Phi, psi and omega in degrees: 000126183286142177254140181262122181269133178245130180269128178247128181274129176290138180293149176286169177305310183297322181292315180292319176301315180294324180294318178294317179299314180298322180295317179295323182290349171292337178258318182255097184277143172073016182229048183300318182295320179293316179300317180296323177296320178299316180292322176299322178295318180297309184284351174265007179060041181243182180236154192239136173248120178253115180252109184197167179287161180293150170087012181258004173104021182296312181293318179297324179297314180295317180294320180296323177297313181297320180290331183286335182246015173054062180220172182287143180240126177240148182224135177236121176267103186285131178223162181300332182265008180290136181260155176305324180294336177290342181262308187268335181121178185212150175265128182234159179271126177261112183295323183293315181272343181071027181223160173280138179235143178267126176252108185294147177271184182295349179292342180274065176216167180283315176245117183244121178262121175254101183282128176053060184298332182283002174271345180277156178291157178305326179297318179286322176302320182291341177296337179279341189301309182296319181297316183287324185275324189241355180068034180203162174229151179239123179231124180053048176065015175244131182261133180240123181284150174256117187285135178288155358286144180222125183214130174261127173247106182256145178239152171211149182265117185283346186258358182244120186245338181290132178073024180242157178238105182304141180292129177289165183300324181295326178283318179300324182291344178283341180274125180296321181221155166235126181229165174234129180290312178078166178286146177287158174285177188301311182295320180294324180289327174295320176298323178297318178297320179292318187281324188248005185292325185245351178198170180277116184294339178301329181291345184273347185253150177230181182291139174244000178208158179255173174300321180298322177298316181295319177299323177296320177296318179299315180294324180293324180300322183294340183267354181292134186281136173239114183293152178306324179297325179284328175295321175296322178298318178298316180292324177297319177297315180300315180296323180294324178292327181286339180255359184290133184295338182266000183246124175275336179223119180264197181290137172273164174303327176297322179295321178296315177298320181297316181295321177296319182296316182287327176299321176298317180296320179295318179300314180295322181293338179261011174085017179250152174252021178213153181267145174239163182304326180298329177298317182291314183293325181292333185253359184300315183296306180294335182272328191250327191303322183283349180268347184266145181237121181279156179288158177302323179297320179292324177299319179296331178275359180080017180274130180257169178295328177295322177297313181296321180295322178296322176296321179296313182297329179285326186274332183280125181297138178273130180295142182266331179247111184231027184268331185279000000 
């Protein structure tokens, strides 16, 4: 009996990226730009800080992402009494086997939501550093790898200061991006009432990609070409932030690498295999603003790190030839 072979075309990077984004937007209405930033952060192997008021969909966004790519979802509700072992796990004695056993914490998931991270003590916050920076945790001198894809989505409330511990610069620098979801516009909020009024819309969505698909996207990002002129442009931006009179702390080399990595991801999501200056400029604010520290004098004048960064982007010449 003859068999009929059917050829199936693998989706392109842009098609798969768009499918995941569209699936998440079935839950998060009117926030296409924010959803795309979250996905860019994921395929750039980074971690995300969402700074926003309660009730705008931060938790739903993280859950929708995890459901869209068919992976494990972990959640940590940060409180002042939370211990590092509550995040990474603990070693316990098993009487039956007569051995110590490691019980992994919620950090051992692909998408980890850290709710109100600034409510945890600095000791517990620092427990995330190794996991976010190196993709592993160490408990009782034993190192346990975190299998990719791995992404921490941390949230913090900007209007509540009592009982909080501000994230230090070293912790902020571990986050690839900082974004704000913001309130929906009028039409989008009406859509929210229609979609979520009688049931949880999260139950309606399923995976549109696998872990293997996400790993493929991550590998594809690494192959996107960055011309020497654009690498010089990135370094010029970094140097300008370090010399800016309103900034006490400019871009670190990690920040420069981060911006290049996300620019590659944006280019691939738009169907290109090369980076253009617009990729860098479009992502500068979410990637860099939280890493810069303004001087006390600038704070008194009401100048923010975003203001200073905008001045830098305006002053640094954009390369005209970026093909080589």
